[in-house]
C-alpha positions as CSV (number, residue, x, y, z in Angstrom):
1,X,-30.1,-7.9,24.2
2,X,-28.1,-5.9,27.0
3,X,-27.7,-2.4,26.8
4,X,-23.6,-2.2,26.3
5,X,-24.4,-5.1,23.4
6,X,-27.0,-2.6,21.7
7,X,-24.5,0.1,21.9
8,X,-21.4,-1.8,20.5
9,X,-23.8,-3.3,17.7
10,X,-24.9,0.3,16.6
11,X,-21.3,1.5,16.7
12,X,-20.8,-1.6,14.2
13,X,-24.0,-0.4,12.3
14,X,-22.4,2.9,11.8
15,X,-18.9,1.5,10.6
16,X,-20.7,-0.1,8.0
17,X,-22.4,3.7,7.1
18,X,-19.0,5.0,7.2
19,X,-17.7,2.5,4.9
20,X,-20.6,3.0,2.3
21,X,-19.4,6.8,2.5
22,X,-15.9,5.5,1.4
23,X,-17.2,3.5,-1.2
24,X,-19.0,7.0,-2.5
25,X,-16.0,8.7,-2.5
26,X,-13.9,6.0,-4.4
27,X,-16.5,6.0,-6.7
28,X,-16.2,10.0,-7.2
29,X,-12.4,9.4,-7.5
30,X,-12.7,7.0,-10.3
31,X,-15.2,9.1,-12.9
32,X,-12.5,11.9,-12.5
33,X,-10.4,12.2,-15.9
34,X,-6.9,11.0,-16.1
35,X,-4.1,13.9,-17.0
36,X,-2.2,14.2,-19.8
37,X,1.3,16.9,-19.8
38,X,0.6,20.0,-21.4
39,X,4.1,21.0,-21.8
40,X,8.0,18.9,-22.5
41,X,7.9,16.1,-20.0
42,X,10.9,15.2,-17.6
43,X,12.9,12.0,-17.8
44,X,12.1,9.7,-15.3
45,X,14.5,6.8,-13.7
46,X,12.2,4.3,-11.9
47,X,13.4,2.7,-9.2
48,X,12.8,-0.9,-8.1
49,X,14.2,-2.7,-5.0
50,X,13.7,-6.7,-5.9
51,X,14.4,-9.5,-3.7
52,X,13.7,-12.6,-4.3
53,X,10.9,-13.4,-7.1
54,X,7.3,-12.2,-6.4
55,X,4.7,-13.4,-7.9
56,X,4.5,-12.9,-11.5
57,X,7.9,-10.8,-11.4
58,X,9.0,-11.1,-15.1
59,X,5.6,-10.0,-16.0
60,X,5.4,-7.3,-13.7
61,X,8.8,-5.7,-15.4
62,X,8.1,-6.5,-18.8
63,X,5.1,-4.1,-18.8
64,X,7.8,-1.5,-17.8
65,X,9.9,-1.9,-21.2
66,X,7.8,0.0,-23.7
67,X,6.0,2.5,-22.1
68,X,4.6,5.4,-23.9
69,X,6.9,7.9,-22.7
70,X,9.4,9.4,-24.0
71,X,12.4,8.9,-22.1
72,X,12.9,7.0,-18.9
73,X,15.1,4.1,-17.5
74,X,14.1,1.3,-15.0
75,X,16.9,0.4,-12.4
76,X,16.5,-2.9,-10.9
77,X,17.6,-3.3,-7.5
78,X,19.2,-6.6,-5.8
79,X,20.8,-6.5,-2.3
80,X,23.0,-9.8,-3.8
81,X,24.6,-11.2,-7.0
82,X,22.6,-14.4,-5.9
83,X,19.5,-13.0,-4.9
84,X,16.4,-15.1,-7.1
85,X,15.5,-11.6,-8.6
86,X,19.1,-10.9,-10.3
87,X,18.4,-13.6,-12.6
88,X,15.0,-12.2,-13.7
89,X,16.2,-8.9,-13.6
90,X,19.5,-9.9,-16.2
91,X,17.0,-11.6,-18.7
92,X,15.2,-8.2,-18.6
93,X,18.5,-6.5,-19.5
94,X,19.3,-8.9,-22.6
95,X,15.7,-8.2,-23.7
96,X,15.7,-4.6,-23.5
97,X,19.2,-3.5,-22.7
98,X,18.6,0.2,-23.3
99,X,15.7,0.0,-21.0
100,X,16.6,-1.9,-17.8
101,X,19.7,-1.5,-15.7
102,X,21.0,-3.8,-13.0
103,X,21.8,-2.1,-9.9
104,X,23.8,-4.1,-6.6
105,X,23.3,-2.8,-3.7
106,X,26.3,-0.9,-2.1
107,X,26.2,-1.1,1.9
108,X,23.4,-1.1,4.0
109,X,23.4,1.9,6.3
110,X,19.8,1.5,7.7
111,X,17.6,-0.8,9.1
112,X,14.8,-0.6,6.5
113,X,16.0,-3.0,3.5
114,X,14.0,-1.4,1.2
115,X,15.2,2.1,2.1
116,X,18.9,0.3,1.8
117,X,18.0,-0.4,-1.8
118,X,16.6,3.0,-2.3
119,X,19.8,4.6,-1.8
120,X,22.0,2.7,-4.1
121,X,19.3,2.9,-6.8
122,X,18.7,6.8,-6.4
123,X,22.7,7.3,-6.4
124,X,22.7,5.3,-10.0
125,X,19.7,6.9,-11.4
126,X,20.3,9.4,-14.2
127,X,17.2,11.6,-13.9
128,X,15.5,14.2,-11.7
129,X,12.1,12.9,-11.6
130,X,12.7,9.6,-9.3
131,X,9.5,7.0,-9.4
132,X,10.1,4.2,-6.9
133,X,7.6,1.4,-8.1
134,X,7.6,-2.1,-5.7
135,X,8.2,-5.6,-7.8
136,X,4.6,-6.4,-7.5
137,X,3.3,-3.4,-9.4
138,X,2.2,-3.9,-13.4
139,X,1.5,-0.4,-15.3
140,X,0.6,-0.1,-18.9
141,X,-0.4,3.3,-20.7
142,X,-1.1,6.6,-19.0
143,X,0.9,5.7,-15.9
144,X,4.0,8.1,-16.8
145,X,2.3,10.3,-18.7
146,X,0.0,11.6,-15.3
147,X,2.8,11.5,-13.4
148,X,4.9,14.0,-15.2
149,X,0.9,16.4,-15.4
150,X,0.5,16.0,-11.7
151,X,4.1,17.0,-11.2
152,X,3.8,20.2,-13.6
153,X,1.6,21.7,-10.3
154,X,4.9,23.3,-8.8
155,X,3.0,22.0,-5.2
156,X,2.8,18.7,-5.7
157,X,5.5,17.5,-3.8
158,X,4.9,13.5,-4.1
159,X,3.1,11.4,-6.5
160,X,1.2,8.2,-5.1
161,X,-1.3,5.9,-6.6
162,X,-4.4,3.3,-5.1
163,X,-4.4,-0.2,-6.9
164,X,-6.5,-2.8,-8.7
165,X,-4.9,-6.0,-6.8
166,X,-5.4,-9.0,-8.7
167,X,-3.9,-12.5,-9.6
168,X,-5.2,-14.8,-6.4
169,X,-4.9,-18.6,-7.1
170,X,-5.1,-19.1,-3.4
171,X,-7.2,-17.6,-0.3
172,X,-3.9,-15.5,1.2
173,X,-3.9,-13.6,-2.0
174,X,-7.8,-13.3,-2.4
175,X,-8.1,-11.9,1.1
176,X,-4.8,-9.6,0.5
177,X,-6.6,-8.5,-3.0
178,X,-9.6,-7.8,-1.1
179,X,-8.2,-6.0,1.5
180,X,-5.9,-3.8,-0.4
181,X,-9.1,-2.8,-3.0
182,X,-11.2,-2.0,0.0
183,X,-9.7,-1.0,3.2
184,X,-6.6,0.4,2.0
185,X,-7.7,1.9,-1.4
186,X,-11.0,3.1,-0.6
187,X,-10.1,4.4,3.0
188,X,-6.6,6.2,1.4
189,X,-9.2,8.4,-1.2
190,X,-12.0,9.0,1.9
191,X,-8.9,9.7,4.6
192,X,-8.1,12.6,1.7
193,X,-11.3,13.6,1.1
194,X,-12.8,13.9,4.1
195,X,-10.0,13.7,6.8
196,X,-7.4,15.9,4.6
197,X,-5.1,13.2,5.2
198,X,-2.8,12.3,2.2
199,X,-1.8,8.5,3.1
200,X,1.1,7.5,1.0
201,X,1.3,4.1,-0.5
202,X,5.1,2.9,-0.8
203,X,4.3,0.6,-3.7
204,X,4.5,3.7,-6.1
205,X,5.4,7.3,-5.4
206,X,7.3,9.7,-7.5
207,X,8.8,12.9,-6.6
208,X,11.6,15.6,-7.9
209,X,15.0,14.2,-6.6
210,X,15.5,18.0,-6.0
211,X,12.5,17.5,-3.0
212,X,13.6,14.5,-1.9
213,X,17.3,16.1,-1.7
214,X,15.0,19.0,0.5
215,X,13.7,16.4,2.7
216,X,17.1,14.7,3.3
217,X,16.6,11.7,0.9
218,X,16.5,8.4,1.3
219,X,19.3,8.3,3.9
220,X,16.7,10.7,6.1
221,X,14.1,7.4,6.5
222,X,16.7,4.7,6.6
223,X,15.6,3.6,10.0
224,X,11.9,3.8,9.5
225,X,9.5,1.0,8.9
226,X,7.2,3.5,7.5
227,X,9.9,5.3,4.5
228,X,6.6,6.4,2.7
229,X,4.0,7.1,5.5
230,X,7.1,9.6,6.8
231,X,8.1,11.3,3.5
232,X,4.3,12.1,2.9
233,X,4.1,13.9,6.2
234,X,7.3,15.6,5.3
235,X,6.2,16.9,2.1
236,X,4.0,19.0,4.2
237,X,6.0,19.8,6.8
238,X,9.4,20.6,5.3
239,X,8.3,21.4,2.2
240,X,5.4,23.1,2.3
241,X,4.0,20.9,-0.6
242,X,1.4,18.2,-1.1
243,X,0.9,14.8,-1.8
244,X,-1.4,14.3,-4.9
245,X,-3.2,11.0,-6.1
246,X,-2.9,10.0,-9.3
247,X,-6.1,8.7,-11.4
248,X,-4.4,6.2,-13.4
249,X,-4.8,2.9,-11.4
250,X,-1.7,0.3,-11.6
251,X,-1.9,-3.1,-10.5
252,X,-0.5,-5.1,-7.7
253,X,0.0,-8.8,-8.2
254,X,-0.7,-11.3,-5.4
255,X,-0.8,-14.9,-6.5
256,X,0.0,-17.5,-4.0
257,X,0.1,-15.7,-0.5
258,X,-0.6,-18.3,2.3
259,X,-2.9,-17.0,5.1
260,X,-0.2,-17.0,7.6
261,X,1.9,-15.0,4.9
262,X,-0.7,-12.7,4.6
263,X,-1.3,-12.2,8.0
264,X,2.2,-11.3,9.2
265,X,1.8,-9.1,6.2
266,X,-0.8,-7.1,7.9
267,X,0.1,-7.7,11.6
268,X,3.3,-6.0,10.4
269,X,1.2,-2.7,8.8
270,X,-1.2,-2.5,11.6
271,X,1.8,-2.1,13.8
272,X,3.2,0.6,11.3
273,X,-0.2,2.7,11.7
274,X,-0.6,2.4,15.1
275,X,2.9,3.9,15.7
276,X,2.9,6.4,12.8
277,X,-0.5,7.7,14.1
278,X,-0.8,7.2,17.7
279,X,-3.1,5.2,19.7
280,X,-6.1,7.4,19.4
281,X,-6.1,7.3,15.7
282,X,-5.3,4.2,15.5
283,X,-8.7,3.2,18.1
284,X,-10.6,5.2,16.1
285,X,-10.0,2.5,13.1
286,X,-12.1,0.1,14.9
287,X,-15.0,1.7,12.9
288,X,-13.6,0.1,9.8
289,X,-13.7,-3.4,11.3
290,X,-17.4,-3.7,12.4
291,X,-17.4,-7.4,12.2
292,X,-15.1,-7.1,15.2
293,X,-17.7,-5.0,16.7
294,X,-20.4,-7.2,16.2
295,X,-18.9,-10.4,17.3
296,X,-18.2,-8.2,20.5
297,X,-21.6,-7.2,21.0
298,X,-22.8,-10.8,20.2
299,X,-20.5,-12.6,22.7
300,X,-21.3,-9.8,25.3
301,X,-25.3,-10.9,25.0
302,X,-25.9,-13.7,23.0
303,X,-29.3,-14.2,21.5
304,X,-31.5,-14.8,18.2
305,X,-31.4,-10.9,17.5
306,X,-27.9,-10.6,18.2
307,X,-27.2,-12.9,15.5
308,X,-29.4,-11.4,12.8
309,X,-28.1,-8.2,13.9
310,X,-24.6,-10.3,13.3
311,X,-25.8,-11.3,10.1
312,X,-26.7,-8.1,8.5
313,X,-23.5,-6.4,9.8
314,X,-21.3,-9.3,8.1
315,X,-23.6,-8.9,4.5
316,X,-23.4,-5.5,4.2
317,X,-19.4,-5.1,5.1
318,X,-18.8,-8.4,2.8
319,X,-20.9,-6.4,0.0
320,X,-19.4,-3.2,0.2
321,X,-15.9,-5.1,-0.2
322,X,-16.5,-6.8,-3.4
323,X,-18.1,-3.6,-4.7
324,X,-15.2,-1.5,-3.9
325,X,-13.3,-4.5,-5.3
326,X,-15.0,-4.9,-8.7
327,X,-14.8,-1.1,-9.1
328,X,-10.7,-1.6,-9.1
329,X,-10.1,-4.0,-11.2
330,X,-11.3,-5.3,-14.9
331,X,-10.9,-9.2,-14.0
332,X,-13.7,-11.0,-12.1
333,X,-13.6,-11.7,-8.6
334,X,-14.6,-14.7,-6.9
335,X,-17.6,-15.3,-5.5
336,X,-15.4,-16.7,-2.4
337,X,-14.2,-13.1,-1.7
338,X,-18.1,-12.3,-0.6
339,X,-19.2,-15.5,1.0
340,X,-15.5,-15.7,2.9
341,X,-15.5,-11.9,3.6
342,X,-16.6,-12.5,7.3
343,X,-13.6,-14.9,7.8
344,X,-11.0,-12.0,6.2
345,X,-12.6,-9.8,8.7
346,X,-11.8,-11.8,11.7
347,X,-8.2,-12.1,10.4
348,X,-7.9,-8.7,9.9
349,X,-9.2,-7.9,13.4
350,X,-6.5,-10.2,14.7
351,X,-3.7,-8.1,12.7
352,X,-5.5,-5.2,14.3
353,X,-5.5,-6.3,17.5
354,X,-1.5,-7.5,16.7
355,X,-0.6,-3.9,16.5
356,X,-2.5,-2.7,19.6
357,X,-0.8,-5.1,21.7
358,X,2.5,-5.6,20.1
359,X,5.8,-4.1,19.0
360,X,7.9,-6.2,16.9
361,X,7.9,-7.3,13.5
362,X,9.8,-9.8,11.5
363,X,11.4,-8.6,8.7
364,X,13.4,-10.3,6.0
365,X,14.1,-12.8,8.5
366,X,15.4,-9.8,11.2
367,X,13.3,-9.2,14.3
368,X,12.8,-5.5,15.0
369,X,11.1,-2.9,17.6
370,X,8.9,-0.4,15.8
371,X,8.6,3.0,17.9
372,X,6.7,5.6,18.0
373,X,7.2,7.4,14.1
374,X,7.3,3.9,12.9
375,X,11.4,4.3,14.2
376,X,13.1,1.1,13.8
377,X,15.2,-0.4,16.4
378,X,17.3,-3.9,17.0
379,X,15.3,-6.2,18.9
380,X,18.7,-6.9,20.7
381,X,18.7,-3.0,21.8
382,X,15.2,-3.3,23.7
């Protein structure tokens, strides 16, 4: 093999080692105990922006109906009365009228459709702790109590979570769920513990209303694609507080996502990572895609030794992905997660390249340009 090919293979191997270190950080995080509140708990308003019928939507909402918490409400937000999610929301309200409320979006001032819904939900909320929880989230005992416990610390400005991902019945959802538990979950904990970065997961974010207002409220992030990332930065820069990862592991459900839908989703996420963190940090993430590097090395200098090295990288990466996933979830994981791990890695590699080369996303049918800081610009303005 050529010298350059050997160097690239070596970098790929280092990448596998880095992912093994991520796994160790995740294991240590999961060994920590769940916290319980030590004083009177605050009432919580749970804000759920809905759009269409997500996989398992009814069951996801039902999991919020009778949580072990003295006082909370669940606000179900829809953009229009004829949104398919509105019918599911009404059924929840019929069964638990004292728990759920339907909130129709008022206006659409911003370019981020989720934030537009959150603005209306926050105005309708009764309580002073706001918890943003996506439609795909499913929870159980311990979820709200630990959020309250974390917010007892006045230095904590935002509480977020990593997730177990379950429910897959298609390859797109299988790849989606494994990637969420490996790259995003394990990566977020490693970024916090090794790099001092707190990467907020917008699927579940909780803050005091006073802290949110001090940052400008949801209105201040209405034109940002990664509103969760921006709020996480502002917690540090504006509030001089910190982001906290709760130990409780909620579940996010993906059942029937297609391969195309999966790729489009992570193309958008890759673009947000590049515009949010900059080119240098984004390019350094190539270490987390060792199979992309190994494939490049093999292409540069094809040989049987190179094929063996490529297989070793593929085996190591797939094994670590499956180990991380099994650490987070209770339900069994299909053997296809390991066997097709290299296929998933190559799809993710394409998404990584998309985030490097392109600047537009299609979000709920609208094409928008993403600029630095994940600021959104209508495509017609470019």
